[in-house]
C-alpha positions as CSV (number, residue, x, y, z in Angstrom):
1,M,0.0,0.0,0.0
2,G,1.2,3.5,-0.7
3,E,-1.7,5.7,0.2
4,L,-2.4,7.8,3.3
5,H,-5.4,6.5,5.2
6,G,-7.5,7.9,8.0
7,W,-10.2,6.2,10.0
8,E,-12.5,7.6,12.6
9,A,-13.8,6.0,15.8
10,Q,-16.2,7.1,18.5
11,A,-15.9,5.7,22.0
12,P,-18.9,3.5,23.1
13,G,-21.0,4.8,25.9
14,Y,-20.4,3.7,29.5
15,P,-23.7,1.7,29.7
16,E,-22.7,-0.2,26.6
17,M,-19.3,-1.0,28.1
18,R,-20.9,-2.2,31.4
19,P,-24.1,-3.9,30.2
20,F,-24.8,-5.8,33.5
21,G,-25.6,-3.6,36.4
22,S,-24.6,0.0,37.0
23,W,-21.5,1.4,35.4
24,E,-21.2,4.0,38.2
25,T,-18.8,2.1,40.4
26,P,-15.8,3.3,42.4
27,G,-13.3,1.8,39.9
28,F,-15.0,2.8,36.7
29,P,-14.0,4.7,34.9
30,V,-10.5,4.4,36.2
31,Y,-10.0,8.1,36.6
32,K,-13.1,10.1,37.3
33,R,-11.8,13.5,36.2
34,L,-9.1,12.5,33.7
35,E,-9.7,15.4,31.3
36,E,-9.1,17.9,34.0
37,R,-6.0,16.1,35.2
38,L,-4.6,16.2,31.7
39,R,-5.5,19.8,31.1
40,F,-4.1,21.3,34.3
41,T,-1.1,19.2,35.2
42,E,2.0,21.3,35.0
43,S,4.5,19.2,36.8
44,H,5.9,16.2,34.8
45,P,6.3,13.3,35.1
46,D,2.9,12.9,36.7
47,P,2.0,9.3,37.8
48,V,-1.6,9.5,36.4
49,V,-0.4,10.9,33.1
50,A,2.4,8.4,32.8
51,H,-0.1,5.5,33.4
52,V,-2.6,6.9,30.9
53,M,0.1,7.3,28.2
54,A,1.6,3.9,28.8
55,V,-1.9,2.3,28.3
56,C,-2.6,4.4,25.2
57,S,0.8,3.4,23.7
58,A,0.2,-0.3,24.5
59,Y,-3.2,-0.4,22.8
60,A,-2.0,1.5,19.8
61,Y,-1.0,-1.9,18.5
62,A,-4.7,-2.4,17.9
63,G,-7.1,-0.2,15.8
64,P,-8.9,3.1,16.5
65,D,-12.0,1.4,17.9
66,T,-9.9,-0.3,20.6
67,V,-7.8,2.8,21.4
68,S,-11.0,4.9,21.7
69,M,-12.7,2.3,23.9
70,I,-9.7,1.9,26.3
71,M,-9.3,5.7,26.6
72,A,-12.9,5.9,27.5
73,R,-12.5,3.2,30.2
74,L,-9.6,5.2,31.6
75,G,-11.8,8.3,31.9
76,L,-12.0,10.2,28.5
77,R,-15.7,9.6,28.1
78,D,-17.2,10.1,24.6
79,N,-13.8,10.6,23.0
80,K,-13.1,10.5,19.3
81,C,-10.1,8.8,17.8
82,R,-8.6,9.3,14.3
83,M,-6.0,6.9,12.9
84,V,-3.6,8.1,10.3
85,A,-1.5,5.5,8.5
86,M,0.8,5.2,5.6
87,S,2.5,2.0,4.3
88,V,5.0,1.8,1.5
89,D,6.9,-1.5,1.8
90,A,9.6,-0.8,-0.7
91,M,10.5,2.5,1.1
92,F,10.4,0.8,4.6
93,L,7.5,3.0,5.6
94,R,5.0,1.7,8.1
95,S,3.8,4.8,10.0
96,T,0.7,4.7,12.2
97,A,-0.6,7.5,14.4
98,F,-3.7,7.9,16.6
99,I,-5.1,11.2,17.6
100,V,-7.5,10.9,20.6
101,Q,-9.6,14.0,21.3
102,S,-11.6,14.4,24.5
103,H,-15.4,15.1,24.3
104,S,-14.9,18.9,24.9
105,G,-12.0,19.1,22.5
106,R,-9.7,20.6,25.0
107,V,-7.4,17.6,25.4
108,A,-5.7,15.6,22.7
109,I,-3.2,12.7,22.7
110,L,-1.1,11.9,19.7
111,C,0.1,8.3,20.0
112,Y,2.4,6.5,17.6
113,R,2.2,2.7,17.1
114,G,5.4,0.9,17.8
115,T,7.1,-2.1,16.1
116,E,4.5,-4.8,15.3
117,P,6.2,-8.1,16.3
118,A,5.1,-10.0,13.1
119,N,5.6,-7.2,10.7
120,L,8.8,-7.5,8.7
121,I,8.7,-3.9,7.4
122,N,8.5,-2.6,10.9
123,W,11.7,-4.4,11.7
124,M,13.3,-3.1,8.6
125,V,12.5,0.4,9.7
126,N,14.3,-0.2,13.0
127,L,17.3,-1.6,11.1
128,D,17.4,1.3,8.7
129,F,20.3,2.8,10.8
130,E,21.8,5.0,8.0
131,P,21.9,8.6,9.5
132,E,20.0,11.4,7.8
133,R,20.0,15.2,8.3
134,T,16.8,16.9,9.2
135,S,15.1,19.1,6.7
136,Y,15.1,22.1,9.0
137,Q,17.9,23.9,10.8
138,F,18.6,22.4,14.2
139,G,22.0,23.1,15.7
140,D,25.0,22.0,13.7
141,P,23.9,21.3,10.1
142,C,26.0,18.1,10.3
143,N,23.9,16.6,13.1
144,T,22.0,13.5,12.1
145,V,19.0,11.3,13.1
146,H,18.0,7.7,12.5
147,G,16.9,7.6,8.9
148,G,14.1,5.1,9.4
149,F,12.5,6.8,12.3
150,Y,12.7,10.2,10.6
151,R,11.1,9.1,7.4
152,N,8.3,7.3,9.1
153,T,7.5,10.4,11.3
154,R,7.5,12.6,8.2
155,A,5.2,10.1,6.3
156,T,2.2,11.0,8.4
157,R,3.1,14.3,10.0
158,Y,1.2,16.6,7.6
159,E,-2.1,14.7,8.1
160,V,-1.4,14.6,11.8
161,M,-0.7,18.3,11.9
162,N,-3.8,19.1,9.9
163,T,-5.9,17.1,12.3
164,L,-4.5,18.9,15.3
165,K,-4.7,22.3,13.6
166,N,-8.5,21.9,13.1
167,M,-9.1,21.3,16.8
168,Q,-10.4,24.7,17.7
169,H,-10.7,24.2,21.4
170,L,-7.5,22.4,22.0
171,E,-5.7,23.4,25.2
172,A,-3.5,20.4,26.1
173,L,-1.6,18.1,23.8
174,Y,0.4,15.0,24.8
175,I,2.6,12.9,22.5
176,T,3.4,9.3,23.4
177,G,4.5,6.0,22.0
178,H,6.2,2.6,22.8
179,S,9.3,1.3,21.0
180,L,9.4,2.7,17.4
181,G,6.3,4.7,18.4
182,G,8.4,6.3,21.2
183,A,11.1,7.3,18.7
184,M,8.5,8.9,16.4
185,A,6.9,10.7,19.4
186,G,10.2,12.1,20.4
187,L,10.9,13.3,16.9
188,M,7.5,15.0,16.6
189,G,8.2,16.7,19.9
190,V,11.4,18.1,18.4
191,M,9.6,19.2,15.2
192,I,6.9,21.0,17.1
193,R,9.5,22.8,19.1
194,H,11.8,23.8,16.2
195,E,9.8,24.0,12.9
196,E,8.4,27.6,12.8
197,N,4.9,26.8,11.6
198,Y,4.4,23.9,14.1
199,R,5.9,25.9,17.0
200,T,3.5,28.8,16.4
201,A,0.4,26.6,16.1
202,L,1.0,24.0,18.9
203,F,4.1,24.5,21.1
204,K,2.2,26.4,23.8
205,R,-0.4,23.6,23.9
206,L,2.1,20.8,24.1
207,K,2.3,19.6,27.7
208,A,4.8,16.7,27.5
209,V,6.1,13.8,25.6
210,Y,6.0,10.4,27.3
211,T,7.8,7.4,25.7
212,F,8.2,3.8,26.8
213,G,11.1,1.5,25.7
214,Q,12.2,4.2,23.1
215,P,15.3,3.6,21.1
216,M,17.8,6.4,20.5
217,I,16.9,9.0,17.8
218,G,19.9,11.0,16.9
219,D,23.7,11.4,17.2
220,P,25.4,13.0,20.2
221,G,25.3,16.4,18.5
222,F,21.5,16.2,17.9
223,A,20.9,15.0,21.5
224,G,23.1,17.7,22.9
225,K,21.1,20.4,21.1
226,C,17.9,18.9,22.4
227,Q,19.3,19.0,25.9
228,Q,20.0,22.8,25.5
229,N,16.2,23.3,25.0
230,D,14.3,23.7,28.3
231,F,11.2,21.9,27.1
232,L,13.0,19.0,25.4
233,R,15.3,18.5,28.4
234,K,12.5,18.5,31.0
235,R,9.3,17.5,29.2
236,V,10.5,14.6,27.1
237,I,10.2,11.8,29.6
238,R,11.5,8.3,28.8
239,Y,10.7,5.1,30.7
240,I,12.9,2.0,30.6
241,H,11.7,-1.3,32.1
242,D,14.6,-3.1,33.7
243,R,16.8,-4.8,31.1
244,D,14.8,-3.8,28.0
245,I,17.3,-4.0,25.1
246,V,15.5,-1.5,22.8
247,P,16.5,1.7,24.7
248,R,20.2,0.6,24.2
249,L,19.7,0.6,20.4
250,P,20.9,1.3,17.8
251,P,24.1,-0.6,18.8
252,S,27.4,1.2,18.8
253,A,28.5,-0.8,15.8
254,S,26.0,1.2,13.7
255,G,27.3,4.6,14.7
256,D,27.1,7.0,17.7
257,Y,23.7,7.7,19.1
258,R,22.5,9.3,22.4
259,H,19.3,9.9,24.3
260,F,17.9,13.2,25.4
261,G,15.2,14.3,27.9
262,R,14.6,12.8,31.3
263,E,15.1,9.1,31.9
264,Y,13.3,6.9,34.5
265,E,14.3,3.2,34.9
266,Y,12.5,0.4,36.6
267,R,14.9,-1.8,38.5
268,I,13.9,-5.3,39.7
269,P,16.2,-7.1,42.2
270,R,16.7,-10.7,41.1
271,L,19.3,-13.0,42.7
272,R,17.8,-12.6,46.2
273,H,14.6,-14.1,44.9
274,L,16.0,-17.5,44.1
275,L,14.3,-19.6,46.7
276,P,14.6,-23.4,47.2
277,G,11.7,-25.8,47.0
278,P,9.3,-26.8,44.2
279,T,6.6,-24.3,45.3
280,A,8.7,-21.4,46.2
281,P,7.7,-18.4,44.1
282,V,10.1,-15.9,42.5
283,G,9.7,-12.5,44.1
284,G,8.0,-13.3,47.4
285,E,4.7,-14.8,48.3
286,C,2.6,-12.9,45.7
287,G,3.4,-11.7,42.2
288,P,6.7,-10.7,40.5
289,P,9.7,-9.3,42.3
290,P,9.1,-5.8,43.5
291,G,10.8,-3.0,41.6
292,A,11.1,0.8,41.8
293,W,11.4,3.7,39.3
294,R,14.4,5.9,39.7
295,E,15.6,8.9,37.6
296,N,18.9,8.4,35.9
297,T,21.2,11.4,35.9
298,V,23.3,9.8,33.1
299,P,21.3,8.5,30.2
300,T,21.4,4.8,29.2
301,G,24.2,4.2,26.6
302,Q,24.3,2.0,23.5
303,A,24.7,-1.7,23.5
304,W,28.1,-2.7,22.3
305,G,27.1,-4.4,19.1
306,L,24.6,-6.6,17.3
307,P,25.4,-9.7,19.5
308,A,23.7,-7.9,22.3
309,I,20.4,-8.6,20.5
310,A,21.1,-12.3,20.6
311,L,21.8,-12.1,24.3
312,A,18.5,-10.4,24.8
313,G,16.9,-13.4,23.0
314,V,18.6,-15.8,25.3
315,A,17.3,-13.9,28.3
316,F,13.8,-14.1,26.9
317,V,14.0,-17.9,26.8
318,A,15.6,-18.1,30.2
319,G,12.7,-16.1,31.6
320,K,10.3,-18.9,30.8
321,F,11.8,-21.3,33.4
322,R,11.5,-20.7,37.1
323,W,15.1,-21.6,37.9
324,T,16.6,-19.2,35.3
325,R,14.2,-16.3,35.2
326,A,15.8,-14.6,38.2
327,L,19.3,-14.9,36.9
328,P,21.0,-11.6,36.0
329,A,21.1,-10.7,32.3
330,V,22.5,-7.6,30.6
331,Y,19.6,-7.2,28.1
332,S,16.1,-8.7,27.6
333,I,13.5,-8.7,24.9
334,D,10.8,-9.7,27.3
335,D,11.3,-6.5,29.3
336,H,10.4,-4.5,26.2
337,F,6.8,-5.8,26.0
338,P,4.3,-2.9,26.6
339,R,2.4,-4.9,29.3
340,H,5.4,-4.6,31.6
341,Y,5.4,-0.8,31.3
342,V,1.6,-0.6,31.9
343,T,1.9,-2.8,35.0
344,A,4.9,-1.0,36.5
345,L,3.3,2.4,35.9
346,T,-0.1,1.6,37.4
347,P,-0.4,3.7,40.6
348,E,-1.0,1.7,43.8
349,G,-4.7,1.2,44.4
350,V,-5.7,2.0,40.9
351,Q,-7.8,-0.4,38.8
352,N,-6.4,-1.9,35.6
353,E,-7.2,-0.2,32.3
354,Y,-10.5,-2.0,32.0
355,G,-11.8,-0.7,35.3
356,D,-12.3,-4.0,36.9
């Protein structure tokens, strides 16, 4: 396919989502005043916003109907969702964006879909390491970004920007994504900040960019220029779940890359959870080993080379067996799955995204 497509979805009503009994329960929707929280939050990262963005980016692997339904369950009642997509296999383009708009029109979430596990073209986008210069002036003209990420962001950005431009009542905009979607979200944040037309139209409405398991976008010069900008340094917020391999990519063998923005990492202690006995659980009496988010003052660096990806695959297999899942590993593919980010970012005492 080589055409740009757009699909619209309308969230189902709450009675439709809860057909048996009353939908007016303490845990449904998950956040009672979510639109107000998104509109007025000024301090980021915010735990509710982070949870909402993680859920949105996780369900962006589905279609607009699902995204709209899940966001309604979280608290954006009667929202509308537009999906913008372009696919050109020969050009390694597989760009998908969702724009969720609240019922009042005051809040919008731009969410990019990440790498689809069974989609070869998506993987080719990630492996398209060849650096490319941006089409607008941003720091040193020799600074470069990941060519595959940049081309996929550009593929849908005009339709995305047209959609956002026509939201007359828009007050608060968030950008988010997981994996490849996180890289595209970060690039769109840079574009809105530095392209004149975009900055004039949307920068004051852009609240924050939240990404999950995001790979690196640009070379050290590009990242350094981003760090000099107050918004990009403070309001681009990246989450890394434990040993997730993807935030360590592209590997150093492909060239020099560096992260920008604020980085939060979820660490899980492991060796102390190896307990004897056939029924002894890993991580205590209930659930997985406890972890904690912490802000890193030094951003995560690149994996040393392509063999690191193979090691991440070994860790994935080891995680399926009780006696090996707690062993230390440098990198893991399993930690990249969006469900881990959703679970780790769900605030204590808050229902899951379905509100039950």
